[in-house]
All heavy atoms as a GROMACS GRO file, in nm:
protein
  607
    1MET      N    1   0.083  -0.117   0.003
    1MET     CA    2  -0.003  -0.002   0.001
    1MET      C    3   0.087   0.128   0.000
    1MET      O    4   0.059   0.218  -0.072
    1MET     CB    5  -0.090  -0.004   0.121
    1MET     CG    6  -0.185   0.111   0.131
    1MET     SD    7  -0.314   0.092   0.005
    1MET     CE    8  -0.425   0.222   0.054
    2ILE      N    9   0.195   0.128   0.082
    2ILE     CA   10   0.284   0.244   0.083
    2ILE      C   11   0.345   0.262  -0.053
    2ILE      O   12   0.352   0.375  -0.104
    2ILE     CB   13   0.387   0.229   0.198
    2ILE    CG1   14   0.320   0.239   0.332
    2ILE    CG2   15   0.497   0.336   0.180
    2ILE    CD1   16   0.413   0.217   0.451
    3PHE      N   17   0.397   0.155  -0.112
    3PHE     CA   18   0.459   0.164  -0.241
    3PHE      C   19   0.364   0.225  -0.345
    3PHE      O   20   0.406   0.312  -0.423
    3PHE     CB   21   0.514   0.031  -0.288
    3PHE     CG   22   0.568   0.036  -0.428
    3PHE    CD1   23   0.689   0.093  -0.455
    3PHE    CD2   24   0.488  -0.009  -0.534
    3PHE    CE1   25   0.736   0.102  -0.586
    3PHE    CE2   26   0.534  -0.001  -0.668
    3PHE     CZ   27   0.660   0.054  -0.691
    4GLU      N   28   0.240   0.173  -0.347
    4GLU     CA   29   0.142   0.219  -0.445
    4GLU      C   30   0.113   0.370  -0.432
    4GLU      O   31   0.110   0.446  -0.527
    4GLU     CB   32   0.015   0.140  -0.439
    4GLU     CG   33   0.031  -0.004  -0.489
    4GLU     CD   34   0.092  -0.097  -0.384
    4GLU    OE1   35   0.112  -0.057  -0.264
    4GLU    OE2   36   0.125  -0.208  -0.422
    5ARG      N   37   0.099   0.413  -0.303
    5ARG     CA   38   0.071   0.559  -0.279
    5ARG      C   39   0.195   0.642  -0.322
    5ARG      O   40   0.185   0.748  -0.381
    5ARG     CB   41   0.039   0.578  -0.135
    5ARG     CG   42  -0.096   0.523  -0.098
    5ARG     CD   43  -0.127   0.519   0.052
    5ARG     NE   44  -0.128   0.647   0.118
    5ARG     CZ   45  -0.137   0.667   0.250
    5ARG    NH1   46  -0.136   0.563   0.327
    5ARG    NH2   47  -0.145   0.786   0.298
    6LEU      N   48   0.313   0.591  -0.291
    6LEU     CA   49   0.438   0.661  -0.326
    6LEU      C   50   0.453   0.667  -0.478
    6LEU      O   51   0.488   0.778  -0.528
    6LEU     CB   52   0.558   0.593  -0.260
    6LEU     CG   53   0.694   0.652  -0.290
    6LEU    CD1   54   0.702   0.802  -0.251
    6LEU    CD2   55   0.803   0.570  -0.218
    7ALA      N   56   0.430   0.556  -0.543
    7ALA     CA   57   0.443   0.553  -0.691
    7ALA      C   58   0.345   0.655  -0.752
    7ALA      O   59   0.379   0.722  -0.854
    7ALA     CB   60   0.416   0.411  -0.740
    8ARG      N   61   0.223   0.667  -0.703
    8ARG     CA   62   0.127   0.763  -0.752
    8ARG      C   63   0.179   0.898  -0.739
    8ARG      O   64   0.175   0.986  -0.831
    8ARG     CB   65  -0.009   0.744  -0.682
    8ARG     CG   66  -0.114   0.843  -0.734
    8ARG     CD   67  -0.245   0.825  -0.662
    8ARG     NE   68  -0.235   0.820  -0.514
    8ARG     CZ   69  -0.215   0.927  -0.435
    8ARG    NH1   70  -0.201   1.048  -0.487
    8ARG    NH2   71  -0.212   0.909  -0.305
    9ILE      N   72   0.234   0.939  -0.620
    9ILE     CA   73   0.285   1.068  -0.597
    9ILE      C   74   0.401   1.100  -0.689
    9ILE      O   75   0.413   1.207  -0.747
    9ILE     CB   76   0.324   1.087  -0.450
    9ILE    CG1   77   0.200   1.080  -0.358
    9ILE    CG2   78   0.410   1.208  -0.428
    9ILE    CD1   79   0.232   1.068  -0.213
   10LEU      N   80   0.493   1.005  -0.703
   10LEU     CA   81   0.610   1.025  -0.786
   10LEU      C   82   0.568   1.039  -0.936
   10LEU      O   83   0.623   1.122  -1.007
   10LEU     CB   84   0.706   0.901  -0.779
   10LEU     CG   85   0.779   0.890  -0.643
   10LEU    CD1   86   0.850   0.762  -0.636
   10LEU    CD2   87   0.873   1.004  -0.621
   11ALA      N   88   0.476   0.956  -0.977
   11ALA     CA   89   0.424   0.968  -1.117
   11ALA      C   90   0.368   1.105  -1.144
   11ALA      O   91   0.397   1.167  -1.249
   11ALA     CB   92   0.325   0.860  -1.146
   12GLU      N   93   0.288   1.154  -1.049
   12GLU     CA   94   0.234   1.292  -1.064
   12GLU      C   95   0.338   1.397  -1.064
   12GLU      O   96   0.336   1.485  -1.148
   12GLU     CB   97   0.132   1.315  -0.955
   12GLU     CG   98   0.005   1.236  -0.963
   12GLU     CD   99  -0.087   1.256  -0.840
   12GLU    OE1  100  -0.059   1.346  -0.753
   12GLU    OE2  101  -0.188   1.180  -0.829
   13GLN      N  102   0.429   1.389  -0.972
   13GLN     CA  103   0.534   1.495  -0.961
   13GLN      C  104   0.631   1.495  -1.077
   13GLN      O  105   0.675   1.607  -1.120
   13GLN     CB  106   0.610   1.475  -0.826
   13GLN     CG  107   0.712   1.592  -0.805
   13GLN     CD  108   0.773   1.592  -0.667
   13GLN    OE1  109   0.722   1.533  -0.579
   13GLN    NE2  110   0.885   1.661  -0.652
   14PHE      N  111   0.667   1.377  -1.128
   14PHE     CA  112   0.767   1.371  -1.233
   14PHE      C  113   0.716   1.340  -1.370
   14PHE      O  114   0.792   1.318  -1.466
   14PHE     CB  115   0.876   1.272  -1.195
   14PHE     CG  116   0.954   1.313  -1.067
   14PHE    CD1  117   0.924   1.263  -0.944
   14PHE    CD2  118   1.050   1.412  -1.080
   14PHE    CE1  119   0.990   1.304  -0.830
   14PHE    CE2  120   1.123   1.452  -0.966
   14PHE     CZ  121   1.090   1.397  -0.843
   15GLY      N  122   0.582   1.332  -1.386
   15GLY     CA  123   0.520   1.312  -1.516
   15GLY      C  124   0.555   1.175  -1.572
   15GLY      O  125   0.582   1.164  -1.694
   16LEU      N  126   0.547   1.068  -1.489
   16LEU     CA  127   0.575   0.932  -1.531
   16LEU      C  128   0.448   0.846  -1.522
   16LEU      O  129   0.352   0.886  -1.456
   16LEU     CB  130   0.685   0.876  -1.440
   16LEU     CG  131   0.816   0.950  -1.438
   16LEU    CD1  132   0.900   0.898  -1.323
   16LEU    CD2  133   0.888   0.941  -1.568
   17ASP      N  134   0.463   0.722  -1.575
   17ASP     CA  135   0.358   0.629  -1.553
   17ASP      C  136   0.391   0.548  -1.425
   17ASP      O  137   0.508   0.511  -1.407
   17ASP     CB  138   0.352   0.526  -1.672
   17ASP     CG  139   0.297   0.593  -1.798
   17ASP    OD1  140   0.209   0.680  -1.786
   17ASP    OD2  141   0.342   0.549  -1.906
   18GLU      N  142   0.293   0.523  -1.344
   18GLU     CA  143   0.320   0.448  -1.221
   18GLU      C  144   0.382   0.313  -1.243
   18GLU      O  145   0.466   0.271  -1.169
   18GLU     CB  146   0.187   0.429  -1.142
   18GLU     CG  147   0.132   0.553  -1.080
   18GLU     CD  148  -0.002   0.525  -1.002
   18GLU    OE1  149  -0.003   0.425  -0.929
   18GLU    OE2  150  -0.090   0.606  -1.021
   19GLU      N  151   0.351   0.252  -1.357
   19GLU     CA  152   0.402   0.122  -1.389
   19GLU      C  153   0.554   0.122  -1.417
   19GLU      O  154   0.619   0.017  -1.406
   19GLU     CB  155   0.333   0.061  -1.517
   19GLU     CG  156   0.184   0.040  -1.498
   19GLU     CD  157   0.100   0.174  -1.516
   19GLU    OE1  158   0.144   0.260  -1.595
   19GLU    OE2  159  -0.001   0.184  -1.446
   20ASP      N  160   0.605   0.240  -1.446
   20ASP     CA  161   0.749   0.251  -1.471
   20ASP      C  162   0.835   0.266  -1.345
   20ASP      O  163   0.956   0.270  -1.352
   20ASP     CB  164   0.776   0.367  -1.565
   20ASP     CG  165   0.718   0.345  -1.704
   20ASP    OD1  166   0.700   0.229  -1.746
   20ASP    OD2  167   0.686   0.444  -1.772
   21ILE      N  168   0.768   0.285  -1.233
   21ILE     CA  169   0.838   0.301  -1.105
   21ILE      C  170   0.849   0.174  -1.029
   21ILE      O  171   0.744   0.105  -1.008
   21ILE     CB  172   0.765   0.409  -1.023
   21ILE    CG1  173   0.761   0.543  -1.100
   21ILE    CG2  174   0.831   0.428  -0.885
   21ILE    CD1  175   0.671   0.649  -1.042
   22THR      N  176   0.967   0.139  -0.989
   22THR     CA  177   0.991   0.018  -0.908
   22THR      C  178   1.063   0.059  -0.779
   22THR      O  179   1.105   0.174  -0.769
   22THR     CB  180   1.074  -0.084  -0.983
   22THR    OG1  181   1.214  -0.035  -0.994
   22THR    CG2  182   1.020  -0.118  -1.119
   23GLU      N  183   1.076  -0.037  -0.690
   23GLU     CA  184   1.150  -0.008  -0.566
   23GLU      C  185   1.296   0.022  -0.596
   23GLU      O  186   1.367   0.089  -0.518
   23GLU     CB  187   1.134  -0.116  -0.467
   23GLU     CG  188   0.993  -0.125  -0.405
   23GLU     CD  189   0.986  -0.187  -0.272
   23GLU    OE1  190   1.083  -0.190  -0.201
   23GLU    OE2  191   0.878  -0.224  -0.237
   24GLU      N  192   1.346  -0.025  -0.710
   24GLU     CA  193   1.487   0.000  -0.747
   24GLU      C  194   1.508   0.136  -0.818
   24GLU      O  195   1.622   0.178  -0.836
   24GLU     CB  196   1.542  -0.112  -0.837
   24GLU     CG  197   1.554  -0.244  -0.764
   24GLU     CD  198   1.420  -0.315  -0.743
   24GLU    OE1  199   1.336  -0.308  -0.830
   24GLU    OE2  200   1.404  -0.379  -0.642
   25THR      N  201   1.398   0.204  -0.856
   25THR     CA  202   1.409   0.332  -0.921
   25THR      C  203   1.479   0.432  -0.834
   25THR      O  204   1.436   0.456  -0.723
   25THR     CB  205   1.271   0.381  -0.963
   25THR    OG1  206   1.205   0.289  -1.050
   25THR    CG2  207   1.281   0.513  -1.036
   26GLY      N  208   1.586   0.487  -0.882
   26GLY     CA  209   1.663   0.584  -0.804
   26GLY      C  210   1.605   0.726  -0.832
   26GLY      O  211   1.546   0.749  -0.938
   27PHE      N  212   1.620   0.816  -0.738
   27PHE     CA  213   1.572   0.950  -0.757
   27PHE      C  214   1.645   1.019  -0.866
   27PHE      O  215   1.590   1.104  -0.936
   27PHE     CB  216   1.568   1.022  -0.623
   27PHE     CG  217   1.464   0.969  -0.534
   27PHE    CD1  218   1.506   0.897  -0.420
   27PHE    CD2  219   1.332   0.988  -0.553
   27PHE    CE1  220   1.405   0.842  -0.335
   27PHE    CE2  221   1.232   0.934  -0.471
   27PHE     CZ  222   1.272   0.859  -0.363
   28GLU      N  223   1.772   0.984  -0.888
   28GLU     CA  224   1.850   1.041  -1.000
   28GLU      C  225   1.788   0.997  -1.131
   28GLU      O  226   1.782   1.071  -1.229
   28GLU     CB  227   1.997   0.999  -0.991
   28GLU     CG  228   2.070   1.065  -0.886
   28GLU     CD  229   2.219   1.024  -0.880
   28GLU    OE1  230   2.260   0.948  -0.968
   28GLU    OE2  231   2.284   1.069  -0.783
   29ASP      N  232   1.740   0.867  -1.135
   29ASP     CA  233   1.672   0.816  -1.257
   29ASP      C  234   1.546   0.900  -1.289
   29ASP      O  235   1.508   0.906  -1.408
   29ASP     CB  236   1.628   0.670  -1.238
   29ASP     CG  237   1.745   0.579  -1.209
   29ASP    OD1  238   1.859   0.608  -1.253
   29ASP    OD2  239   1.728   0.476  -1.140
   30LEU      N  240   1.481   0.961  -1.188
   30LEU     CA  241   1.366   1.040  -1.209
   30LEU      C  242   1.398   1.179  -1.252
   30LEU      O  243   1.314   1.259  -1.289
   30LEU     CB  244   1.278   1.042  -1.082
   30LEU     CG  245   1.231   0.913  -1.024
   30LEU    CD1  246   1.163   0.934  -0.892
   30LEU    CD2  247   1.136   0.842  -1.121
   31GLY      N  248   1.524   1.214  -1.243
   31GLY     CA  249   1.573   1.348  -1.282
   31GLY      C  250   1.546   1.445  -1.162
   31GLY      O  251   1.540   1.565  -1.181
   32ALA      N  252   1.539   1.394  -1.038
   32ALA     CA  253   1.507   1.476  -0.923
   32ALA      C  254   1.636   1.547  -0.879
   32ALA      O  255   1.742   1.490  -0.865
   32ALA     CB  256   1.459   1.386  -0.812
   33ASP      N  257   1.617   1.678  -0.849
   33ASP     CA  258   1.726   1.755  -0.789
   33ASP      C  259   1.688   1.784  -0.644
   33ASP      O  260   1.579   1.737  -0.600
   33ASP     CB  261   1.748   1.884  -0.869
   33ASP     CG  262   1.633   1.979  -0.875
   33ASP    OD1  263   1.539   1.965  -0.794
   33ASP    OD2  264   1.632   2.064  -0.968
   34SER      N  265   1.764   1.860  -0.574
   34SER     CA  266   1.738   1.883  -0.438
   34SER      C  267   1.610   1.953  -0.410
   34SER      O  268   1.536   1.926  -0.314
   34SER     CB  269   1.858   1.955  -0.368
   34SER     OG  270   1.875   2.084  -0.436
   35VAL      N  271   1.568   2.043  -0.498
   35VAL     CA  272   1.442   2.113  -0.483
   35VAL      C  273   1.325   2.015  -0.504
   35VAL      O  274   1.228   2.018  -0.427
   35VAL     CB  275   1.431   2.230  -0.585
   35VAL    CG1  276   1.298   2.291  -0.585
   35VAL    CG2  277   1.538   2.336  -0.559
   36ASP      N  278   1.339   1.922  -0.601
   36ASP     CA  279   1.235   1.822  -0.617
   36ASP      C  280   1.220   1.737  -0.492
   36ASP      O  281   1.107   1.696  -0.459
   36ASP     CB  282   1.272   1.730  -0.738
   36ASP     CG  283   1.270   1.802  -0.871
   36ASP    OD1  284   1.173   1.886  -0.891
   36ASP    OD2  285   1.351   1.777  -0.955
   37LEU      N  286   1.334   1.698  -0.430
   37LEU     CA  287   1.328   1.614  -0.315
   37LEU      C  288   1.263   1.682  -0.197
   37LEU      O  289   1.189   1.619  -0.122
   37LEU     CB  290   1.467   1.564  -0.282
   37LEU     CG  291   1.529   1.470  -0.381
   37LEU    CD1  292   1.672   1.434  -0.339
   37LEU    CD2  293   1.444   1.346  -0.402
   38VAL      N  294   1.290   1.812  -0.184
   38VAL     CA  295   1.220   1.887  -0.075
   38VAL      C  296   1.072   1.893  -0.104
   38VAL      O  297   0.988   1.874  -0.008
   38VAL     CB  298   1.278   2.029  -0.067
   38VAL    CG1  299   1.194   2.113   0.030
   38VAL    CG2  300   1.424   2.020  -0.007
   39GLU      N  301   1.031   1.920  -0.226
   39GLU     CA  302   0.887   1.919  -0.263
   39GLU      C  303   0.828   1.783  -0.238
   39GLU      O  304   0.717   1.773  -0.181
   39GLU     CB  305   0.873   1.961  -0.411
   39GLU     CG  306   0.729   1.971  -0.451
   39GLU     CD  307   0.714   2.011  -0.598
   39GLU    OE1  308   0.805   2.072  -0.654
   39GLU    OE2  309   0.609   1.974  -0.653
   40LEU      N  310   0.898   1.675  -0.276
   40LEU     CA  311   0.848   1.540  -0.256
   40LEU      C  312   0.834   1.513  -0.105
   40LEU      O  313   0.730   1.464  -0.062
   40LEU     CB  314   0.947   1.442  -0.318
   40LEU     CG  315   0.913   1.297  -0.288
   40LEU    CD1  316   0.778   1.258  -0.347
   40LEU    CD2  317   1.026   1.205  -0.342
   41SER      N  318   0.931   1.557  -0.025
   41SER     CA  319   0.917   1.531   0.116
   41SER      C  320   0.798   1.600   0.180
   41SER      O  321   0.725   1.544   0.262
   41SER     CB  322   1.047   1.573   0.192
   41SER     OG  323   1.066   1.716   0.194
   42MET      N  324   0.767   1.725   0.134
   42MET     CA  325   0.647   1.792   0.180
   42MET      C  326   0.522   1.721   0.137
   42MET      O  327   0.426   1.711   0.216
   42MET     CB  328   0.650   1.940   0.134
   42MET     CG  329   0.761   2.021   0.195
   42MET     SD  330   0.763   2.198   0.157
   42MET     CE  331   0.717   2.212  -0.012
   43ASN      N  332   0.517   1.671   0.013
   43ASN     CA  333   0.403   1.596  -0.033
   43ASN      C  334   0.384   1.468   0.052
   43ASN      O  335   0.270   1.433   0.087
   43ASN     CB  336   0.419   1.558  -0.182
   43ASN     CG  337   0.405   1.678  -0.271
   43ASN    OD1  338   0.347   1.783  -0.237
   43ASN    ND2  339   0.458   1.667  -0.394
   44LEU      N  340   0.494   1.401   0.084
   44LEU     CA  341   0.484   1.281   0.163
   44LEU      C  342   0.443   1.308   0.305
   44LEU      O  343   0.364   1.230   0.363
   44LEU     CB  344   0.619   1.206   0.162
   44LEU     CG  345   0.659   1.152   0.023
   44LEU    CD1  346   0.797   1.094   0.030
   44LEU    CD2  347   0.561   1.056  -0.035
   45GLU      N  348   0.487   1.412   0.361
   45GLU     CA  349   0.452   1.453   0.500
   45GLU      C  350   0.300   1.472   0.507
   45GLU      O  351   0.233   1.428   0.597
   45GLU     CB  352   0.523   1.579   0.540
   45GLU     CG  353   0.672   1.561   0.567
   45GLU     CD  354   0.753   1.686   0.559
   45GLU    OE1  355   0.696   1.796   0.555
   45GLU    OE2  356   0.881   1.674   0.557
   46GLU      N  357   0.244   1.536   0.401
   46GLU     CA  358   0.102   1.561   0.393
   46GLU      C  359   0.026   1.431   0.370
   46GLU      O  360  -0.072   1.400   0.438
   46GLU     CB  361   0.070   1.662   0.287
   46GLU     CG  362  -0.075   1.703   0.281
   46GLU     CD  363  -0.102   1.810   0.176
   46GLU    OE1  364  -0.016   1.904   0.162
   46GLU    OE2  365  -0.205   1.799   0.109
   47GLU      N  366   0.070   1.357   0.272
   47GLU     CA  367   0.000   1.229   0.229
   47GLU      C  368  -0.007   1.131   0.344
   47GLU      O  369  -0.106   1.064   0.367
   47GLU     CB  370   0.069   1.173   0.109
   47GLU     CG  371   0.015   1.033   0.067
   47GLU     CD  372  -0.116   1.035   0.000
   47GLU    OE1  373  -0.164   1.143  -0.049
   47GLU    OE2  374  -0.183   0.927  -0.002
   48PHE      N  375   0.110   1.110   0.410
   48PHE     CA  376   0.121   1.008   0.510
   48PHE      C  377   0.104   1.056   0.655
   48PHE      O  378   0.106   0.979   0.747
   48PHE     CB  379   0.251   0.932   0.495
   48PHE     CG  380   0.263   0.848   0.373
   48PHE    CD1  381   0.318   0.898   0.253
   48PHE    CD2  382   0.204   0.727   0.367
   48PHE    CE1  383   0.326   0.823   0.137
   48PHE    CE2  384   0.213   0.643   0.255
   48PHE     CZ  385   0.272   0.699   0.137
   49GLY      N  386   0.094   1.188   0.673
   49GLY     CA  387   0.077   1.243   0.809
   49GLY      C  388   0.198   1.220   0.897
   49GLY      O  389   0.184   1.191   1.016
   50ILE      N  390   0.315   1.233   0.835
   50ILE     CA  391   0.437   1.215   0.916
   50ILE      C  392   0.503   1.348   0.948
   50ILE      O  393   0.469   1.449   0.887
   50ILE     CB  394   0.538   1.126   0.839
   50ILE    CG1  395   0.577   1.188   0.703
   50ILE    CG2  396   0.488   0.985   0.822
   50ILE    CD1  397   0.695   1.118   0.631
   51GLU      N  398   0.592   1.348   1.048
   51GLU     CA  399   0.657   1.472   1.082
   51GLU      C  400   0.753   1.512   0.975
   51GLU      O  401   0.789   1.435   0.884
   51GLU     CB  402   0.736   1.449   1.215
   51GLU     CG  403   0.845   1.348   1.205
   51GLU     CD  404   0.907   1.310   1.341
   51GLU    OE1  405   0.831   1.301   1.442
   51GLU    OE2  406   1.030   1.290   1.343
   52GLU      N  407   0.803   1.639   0.986
   52GLU     CA  408   0.893   1.691   0.883
   52GLU      C  409   1.017   1.606   0.866
   52GLU      O  410   1.079   1.564   0.964
   52GLU     CB  411   0.929   1.833   0.921
   52GLU     CG  412   1.021   1.900   0.813
   52GLU     CD  413   1.046   2.045   0.851
   52GLU    OE1  414   0.970   2.105   0.932
   52GLU    OE2  415   1.145   2.098   0.798
   53MET      N  416   1.050   1.573   0.742
   53MET     CA  417   1.169   1.495   0.716
   53MET      C  418   1.292   1.578   0.735
   53MET      O  419   1.296   1.691   0.679
   53MET     CB  420   1.166   1.434   0.575
   53MET     CG  421   1.048   1.340   0.554
   53MET     SD  422   1.032   1.286   0.380
   53MET     CE  423   1.180   1.182   0.365
   54SER      N  424   1.396   1.532   0.805
   54SER     CA  425   1.519   1.608   0.818
   54SER      C  426   1.604   1.598   0.694
   54SER      O  427   1.581   1.512   0.610
   54SER     CB  428   1.598   1.556   0.938
   54SER     OG  429   1.652   1.429   0.907
   55GLU      N  430   1.694   1.694   0.681
   55GLU     CA  431   1.791   1.692   0.565
   55GLU      C  432   1.866   1.560   0.564
   55GLU      O  433   1.897   1.510   0.455
   55GLU     CB  434   1.879   1.812   0.570
   55GLU     CG  435   1.809   1.937   0.539
   55GLU     CD  436   1.906   2.060   0.538
   55GLU    OE1  437   2.023   2.045   0.503
   55GLU    OE2  438   1.859   2.170   0.572
   56GLU      N  439   1.903   1.514   0.683
   56GLU     CA  440   1.978   1.389   0.691
   56GLU      C  441   1.895   1.269   0.643
   56GLU      O  442   1.949   1.181   0.573
   56GLU     CB  443   2.028   1.363   0.838
   56GLU     CG  444   2.122   1.460   0.890
   56GLU     CD  445   2.061   1.594   0.940
   56GLU    OE1  446   1.941   1.593   0.976
   56GLU    OE2  447   2.128   1.693   0.940
   57ASP      N  448   1.769   1.268   0.677
   57ASP     CA  449   1.680   1.160   0.630
   57ASP      C  450   1.672   1.163   0.478
   57ASP      O  451   1.686   1.063   0.412
   57ASP     CB  452   1.538   1.176   0.690
   57ASP     CG  453   1.532   1.137   0.835
   57ASP    OD1  454   1.621   1.069   0.886
   57ASP    OD2  455   1.434   1.186   0.902
   58ILE      N  456   1.650   1.284   0.424
   58ILE     CA  457   1.637   1.296   0.278
   58ILE      C  458   1.764   1.253   0.210
   58ILE      O  459   1.760   1.182   0.110
   58ILE     CB  460   1.598   1.447   0.243
   58ILE    CG1  461   1.455   1.480   0.297
   58ILE    CG2  462   1.604   1.464   0.091
   58ILE    CD1  463   1.424   1.627   0.288
   59ALA      N  464   1.876   1.294   0.264
   59ALA     CA  465   2.007   1.260   0.205
   59ALA      C  466   2.041   1.111   0.209
   59ALA      O  467   2.113   1.061   0.124
   59ALA     CB  468   2.120   1.338   0.274
   60SER      N  469   1.977   1.041   0.307
   60SER     CA  470   2.006   0.896   0.318
   60SER      C  471   1.916   0.811   0.227
   60SER      O  472   1.935   0.687   0.216
   60SER     CB  473   1.991   0.851   0.457
   60SER     OG  474   1.849   0.852   0.498
   61ILE      N  475   1.820   0.869   0.160
   61ILE     CA  476   1.726   0.797   0.073
   61ILE      C  477   1.766   0.813  -0.072
   61ILE      O  478   1.773   0.924  -0.123
   61ILE     CB  479   1.582   0.852   0.100
   61ILE    CG1  480   1.542   0.825   0.247
   61ILE    CG2  481   1.484   0.786   0.005
   61ILE    CD1  482   1.413   0.892   0.286
   62HIS      N  483   1.802   0.696  -0.133
   62HIS     CA  484   1.856   0.705  -0.267
   62HIS      C  485   1.759   0.647  -0.375
   62HIS      O  486   1.779   0.674  -0.493
   62HIS     CB  487   1.987   0.633  -0.274
   62HIS     CG  488   2.089   0.684  -0.179
   62HIS    ND1  489   2.150   0.804  -0.193
   62HIS    CD2  490   2.131   0.638  -0.060
   62HIS    CE1  491   2.227   0.829  -0.093
   62HIS    NE2  492   2.221   0.731  -0.008
   63ASN      N  493   1.668   0.562  -0.333
   63ASN     CA  494   1.579   0.505  -0.431
   63ASN      C  495   1.438   0.485  -0.368
   63ASN      O  496   1.418   0.512  -0.245
   63ASN     CB  497   1.631   0.373  -0.491
   63ASN     CG  498   1.648   0.265  -0.385
   63ASN    OD1  499   1.577   0.249  -0.290
   63ASN    ND2  500   1.751   0.189  -0.404
   64VAL      N  501   1.345   0.441  -0.450
   64VAL     CA  502   1.203   0.428  -0.404
   64VAL      C  503   1.200   0.327  -0.290
   64VAL      O  504   1.124   0.345  -0.193
   64VAL     CB  505   1.119   0.387  -0.520
   64VAL    CG1  506   0.973   0.358  -0.473
   64VAL    CG2  507   1.117   0.502  -0.628
   65GLY      N  508   1.276   0.219  -0.295
   65GLY     CA  509   1.277   0.118  -0.188
   65GLY      C  510   1.319   0.177  -0.055
   65GLY      O  511   1.259   0.148   0.048
   66ASP      N  512   1.420   0.264  -0.062
   66ASP     CA  513   1.469   0.334   0.060
   66ASP      C  514   1.358   0.420   0.120
   66ASP      O  515   1.336   0.424   0.240
   66ASP     CB  516   1.585   0.422   0.034
   66ASP     CG  517   1.713   0.351   0.001
   66ASP    OD1  518   1.723   0.228   0.023
   66ASP    OD2  519   1.808   0.415  -0.050
   67MET      N  520   1.284   0.484   0.030
   67MET     CA  521   1.173   0.571   0.078
   67MET      C  522   1.060   0.489   0.140
   67MET      O  523   1.004   0.527   0.240
   67MET     CB  524   1.118   0.659  -0.042
   67MET     CG  525   1.011   0.756   0.005
   67MET     SD  526   1.066   0.885   0.120
   67MET     CE  527   1.146   0.999   0.007
   68VAL      N  528   1.032   0.375   0.079
   68VAL     CA  529   0.927   0.286   0.131
   68VAL      C  530   0.967   0.245   0.270
   68VAL      O  531   0.887   0.246   0.366
   68VAL     CB  532   0.898   0.167   0.037
   68VAL    CG1  533   0.811   0.064   0.106
   68VAL    CG2  534   0.834   0.218  -0.089
   69SER      N  535   1.095   0.199   0.289
   69SER     CA  536   1.143   0.156   0.418
   69SER      C  537   1.130   0.272   0.522
   69SER      O  538   1.092   0.250   0.634
   69SER     CB  539   1.284   0.106   0.409
   69SER     OG  540   1.290  -0.008   0.328
   70TYR      N  541   1.169   0.392   0.479
   70TYR     CA  542   1.167   0.505   0.570
   70TYR      C  543   1.019   0.530   0.614
   70TYR      O  544   0.995   0.553   0.733
   70TYR     CB  545   1.222   0.627   0.497
   70TYR     CG  546   1.202   0.757   0.574
   70TYR    CD1  547   1.289   0.793   0.674
   70TYR    CD2  548   1.094   0.844   0.546
   70TYR    CE1  549   1.274   0.908   0.746
   70TYR    CE2  550   1.078   0.960   0.617
   70TYR     CZ  551   1.166   0.994   0.718
   70TYR     OH  552   1.146   1.112   0.792
   71LEU      N  553   0.929   0.528   0.516
   71LEU     CA  554   0.786   0.554   0.549
   71LEU      C  555   0.730   0.445   0.643
   71LEU      O  556   0.656   0.477   0.733
   71LEU     CB  557   0.703   0.566   0.421
   71LEU     CG  558   0.731   0.693   0.336
   71LEU    CD1  559   0.670   0.681   0.199
   71LEU    CD2  560   0.688   0.819   0.410
   72ARG      N  561   0.769   0.323   0.619
   72ARG     CA  562   0.723   0.216   0.704
   72ARG      C  563   0.770   0.236   0.847
   72ARG      O  564   0.698   0.215   0.942
   72ARG     CB  565   0.772   0.079   0.650
   72ARG     CG  566   0.694   0.031   0.536
   72ARG     CD  567   0.732  -0.115   0.498
   72ARG     NE  568   0.650  -0.158   0.391
   72ARG     CZ  569   0.693  -0.216   0.279
   72ARG    NH1  570   0.822  -0.240   0.268
   72ARG    NH2  571   0.611  -0.252   0.188
   73SER      N  572   0.897   0.279   0.862
   73SER     CA  573   0.950   0.305   0.994
   73SER      C  574   0.881   0.419   1.064
   73SER      O  575   0.848   0.408   1.186
   73SER     CB  576   1.101   0.324   0.988
   73SER     OG  577   1.135   0.453   0.940
   74LYS      N  578   0.843   0.521   0.988
   74LYS     CA  579   0.778   0.635   1.046
   74LYS      C  580   0.630   0.602   1.081
   74LYS      O  581   0.572   0.659   1.177
   74LYS     CB  582   0.780   0.752   0.953
   74LYS     CG  583   0.911   0.818   0.942
   74LYS     CD  584   0.955   0.874   1.070
   74LYS     CE  585   1.094   0.943   1.062
   74LYS     NZ  586   1.143   0.990   1.187
   75LEU      N  587   0.569   0.511   1.007
   75LEU     CA  588   0.432   0.477   1.026
   75LEU      C  589   0.414   0.355   1.119
   75LEU      O  590   0.303   0.312   1.149
   75LEU     CB  591   0.362   0.447   0.894
   75LEU     CG  592   0.356   0.566   0.797
   75LEU    CD1  593   0.308   0.524   0.662
   75LEU    CD2  594   0.266   0.676   0.855
   76GLY      N  595   0.528   0.296   1.167
   76GLY     CA  596   0.524   0.187   1.257
   76GLY      C  597   0.477   0.058   1.192
   76GLY      O  598   0.416  -0.026   1.256
   77GLU      N  599   0.507   0.042   1.062
   77GLU     CA  600   0.464  -0.084   0.991
   77GLU      C  601   0.580  -0.177   0.980
   77GLU      O  602   0.695  -0.142   0.978
   77GLU     CB  603   0.412  -0.052   0.851
   77GLU     CG  604   0.281   0.029   0.859
   77GLU     CD  605   0.218   0.046   0.722
   77GLU    OE1  606   0.262  -0.020   0.627
   77GLU    OE2  607   0.128   0.127   0.715
   0.00000   0.00000   0.00000
């Protein structure tokens, strides 16, 4: 469920098809720069109701799978 919600958000933000996003998809593969990642983090905070992501958290996340793991840890799943 987390992956599907994340894939939808990424597809909307980066103009992709959800089917093209996998857990191995890197944020560099999406063409994301630091501004995109900050925007993404704000979207995720709103979507998932999590606290603000720190710069260290954002810097440690390199692909979609990392983000799913991060979200699971924040949501207690």
